[in-house]
C-alpha positions in Angstrom: -55.1 1.3 60.9 -55.9 4.8 61.4 -57.3 5.5 65.4 -58.4 8.1 66.8 -58.0 9.1 70.7 -61.2 12.1 72.0 -60.8 13.0 75.6 -63.4 15.1 77.6 -62.9 16.9 81.0 -66.3 17.2 81.7 -67.0 17.7 85.7 -64.9 18.6 88.5 -64.8 14.9 89.7 -66.1 11.6 88.5 -67.4 8.6 91.6 -65.1 6.2 90.3 -66.5 3.6 93.1 -70.0 4.0 92.6 -69.5 3.9 88.5 -67.4 0.8 88.5 -70.3 -0.8 90.4 -73.4 0.1 88.1 -71.2 -0.1 85.2 -71.1 -3.5 83.5 -68.2 -3.9 80.6 -64.8 -6.0 80.2 -62.6 -4.2 83.0 -58.9 -4.3 82.0 -57.3 -2.2 84.8 -59.1 -0.9 87.9 -57.8 1.3 91.3 -58.9 4.1 93.4 -58.7 6.9 90.6 -58.9 5.0 87.2 -61.4 2.6 85.2 -60.2 1.4 81.8 -62.4 -0.7 79.9 -62.4 -2.6 76.9 -65.7 -2.8 75.2 -65.3 -3.8 71.7 -62.6 -4.7 69.2 -60.3 -1.7 69.3 -62.4 0.1 71.2 -61.8 1.2 75.1 -62.7 3.7 77.5 -60.8 5.6 80.2 -62.6 7.3 83.2 -60.4 9.1 85.5 -61.4 10.4 88.9 -60.6 14.1 88.4 -63.6 14.5 85.7 -61.8 12.9 82.5 -63.7 10.4 80.0 -61.3 9.4 77.4 -62.7 7.3 74.1 -60.5 5.1 71.5 -62.6 4.4 68.2 -66.3 5.8 69.6 -68.1 8.0 67.5 -69.8 11.1 68.5 -73.3 9.6 68.8 -71.6 6.4 71.5 -69.7 8.9 73.0 -72.8 11.0 73.9 -74.9 8.6 75.1 -71.7 7.6 77.2 -71.1 11.0 78.3 -75.2 11.2 79.3 -74.9 7.8 81.3 -72.1 9.0 83.2 -73.0 12.3 84.1 -75.2 11.3 87.1 -71.7 10.0 88.5 -70.1 13.4 87.8 -69.6 16.4 90.9 -70.2 19.9 89.2 -71.0 18.8 85.6 -70.0 20.9 83.1 -72.2 22.5 80.5 -69.5 22.7 78.0 -66.6 20.3 78.2 -63.1 20.6 76.9 -61.8 18.6 74.2 -58.7 17.0 73.1 -58.2 14.9 70.0 -55.4 12.7 68.8 -54.6 10.4 66.3 -52.6 6.9 66.5 -51.6 5.3 63.4 -51.2 1.7 64.1 -48.7 -1.1 62.0 -46.1 1.6 61.2 -42.5 1.0 60.2 -41.5 2.6 63.5 -42.8 4.5 66.4 -42.9 8.5 65.9 -45.2 10.9 67.2 -45.9 14.2 65.4 -47.8 17.4 66.8 -51.1 15.4 66.8 -50.7 12.2 66.3 -48.4 9.2 66.6 -47.4 6.2 64.7 -46.6 3.0 66.6 -45.3 -0.4 65.6 -46.9 -2.3 68.2 -50.7 -1.2 69.3 -50.5 -3.2 72.3 -53.3 -2.7 74.7 -50.6 -0.7 77.3 -49.6 1.0 74.6 -52.9 2.1 73.7 -53.6 2.7 77.8 -50.5 5.0 77.9 -51.4 7.1 74.8 -55.0 7.5 76.1 -53.9 8.3 79.3 -51.4 11.3 78.3 -54.1 12.9 75.9 -56.6 12.7 79.2 -54.0 14.1 81.2 -53.3 17.2 78.5 -57.1 18.0 78.3 -56.9 17.9 82.4 -54.4 21.0 82.7 -56.4 22.3 79.7 -59.1 22.8 82.7 -56.4 23.8 85.4 -54.9 26.4 82.9 -58.3 28.1 82.6 -59.3 28.1 86.1 -55.7 30.1 86.7 -56.1 32.2 83.6 -59.6 33.3 85.6 -58.2 34.0 88.9 -55.2 35.6 87.4 -57.6 37.9 85.2 -59.7 38.8 88.5 -56.5 39.6 90.4 -55.3 41.8 87.9 -58.5 44.1 88.4 -58.3 44.6 92.1 -54.8 45.4 91.3 -54.9 47.7 89.0 -58.0 49.2 91.1 -55.3 49.2 93.7 -53.0 51.4 91.4 -55.1 53.5 90.3 -57.1 54.7 93.3 -55.0 53.6 96.0 -57.6 51.0 97.5 -59.1 48.0 97.4 -62.7 47.6 95.9 -63.3 44.0 97.3 -64.9 43.2 100.8 -63.4 41.0 103.5 -66.0 38.1 102.6 -65.6 38.5 99.4 -61.8 38.1 99.7 -62.0 34.8 102.0 -64.5 33.5 99.2 -61.8 34.0 96.3 -58.6 33.3 98.6 -61.0 29.8 99.4 -61.6 29.4 95.2 -57.7 29.6 95.1 -56.8 27.2 97.8 -59.4 24.5 96.6 -57.7 25.1 92.9 -54.4 24.0 94.6 -55.4 21.5 96.4 -57.4 20.0 93.4 -54.3 20.0 91.5 -52.2 18.5 94.3 -54.7 15.7 94.8 -54.2 14.8 91.1 -50.4 15.0 91.1 -50.1 11.4 90.2 -51.2 12.1 87.0 -47.3 13.5 85.9 -45.9 10.4 87.9 -44.4 7.8 85.3 -46.9 4.9 85.1 -45.7 1.9 86.9 -46.1 0.0 83.6 -43.2 2.0 81.9 -40.7 0.7 85.0 -39.8 -2.3 83.4 -40.8 -1.8 79.4 -38.3 0.5 77.4 -40.1 0.9 74.6 -43.6 2.3 77.0 -41.1 4.2 78.8 -39.5 6.3 75.8 -42.7 6.4 74.5 -44.0 8.2 77.4 -41.6 10.3 77.5 -41.8 11.4 73.8 -46.0 12.1 74.6 -45.0 14.5 78.0 -42.5 16.5 75.5 -45.2 16.4 73.0 -48.1 17.8 75.1 -45.5 20.0 77.4 -47.0 18.7 80.5 -44.3 19.5 82.3 -43.9 23.1 81.4 -47.7 23.5 81.2 -47.7 22.4 85.1 -45.4 24.9 85.8 -46.7 27.5 84.4 -50.0 26.5 86.6 -48.2 26.5 89.9 -45.9 29.7 89.2 -49.5 31.1 88.1 -51.4 30.2 91.1 -48.8 31.5 93.5 -48.5 34.9 91.8 -52.5 35.1 93.2 -51.8 33.6 96.4 -48.8 36.4 96.9 -51.6 39.1 95.8 -53.9 37.7 98.1 -51.6 37.8 100.8 -51.1 41.3 100.3 -54.8 42.6 99.7 -55.5 40.5 103.1 -52.6 42.5 105.1 -54.3 46.1 103.3 -57.5 45.1 104.8 -56.1 43.8 108.2 -54.9 47.5 108.1 -57.8 49.2 107.0 -60.1 47.2 109.7 -57.5 48.3 112.2 -57.5 52.0 111.2 -60.9 52.3 111.2 -61.3 50.4 114.9 -58.4 52.6 115.8 -60.6 55.6 114.7 -64.0 54.5 116.4 -61.9 54.1 119.9 -60.5 57.3 119.5 -64.0 59.3 119.1 -65.3 57.1 121.9 -62.7 57.8 124.1 -63.2 61.5 122.8 -67.3 61.7 123.6 -66.2 59.9 127.2 -63.9 63.1 127.5 -66.5 66.0 126.5 -69.2 63.9 128.4 -67.1 64.3 131.4 -66.2 67.8 130.7 -70.2 68.8 130.4 -71.2 67.4 133.7 -68.4 69.1 135.4 -69.6 72.5 133.8 -73.5 71.8 134.8 -73.0 70.7 138.4 
């Protein structure tokens, strides 16, 4: 049987606690960061605090209806969501993972949840990669200006906002580091653990995460340099102002002595 997973990054975050209190469906698993619902025969919805909603065996109409429902529980909802699609073939002869699909012998609910979890981690990484790329591109523009003209074209206030944007993204990723840990269910289940390892390799989760971290570190290093340059520029201006004031005072004293 062919089943389809569709995962959407729809916002910066979702209020899991409030949604859990409002949405009445069969809840198979829940904690402070995740809600996993069974909503029908072979139909599931997985919701993550970091702004991702994942569906198994849902058509686009029902997906749109649910996304409208949950939008009021989102913080900084996106106009255009990021999407990841994955196919599951159940009752296969053996477990086998391809580029955009997986064949599994046993369609146990924990296996299905693990697959949905990994697809959701992947779409979250897509979002973080996109945000990091934007920061790098903006940093490169300032670096190129520094190379071409020998000065920065950014004010102190804008630089502080820029630093804040970078720190917010780094903190958000740090808060969600748990998504890259092995779920507890895989610790004592060899089959689940192997599927999880193979899925992480297929989606390149660890490599993509390292690329994001390296990109953010590059941005951070550049921002430190920009900050030092602005501090030097401001210190130099202050020194010039002080020198001018001293000269004015000396000139004033000199004029007073001449005319008295």
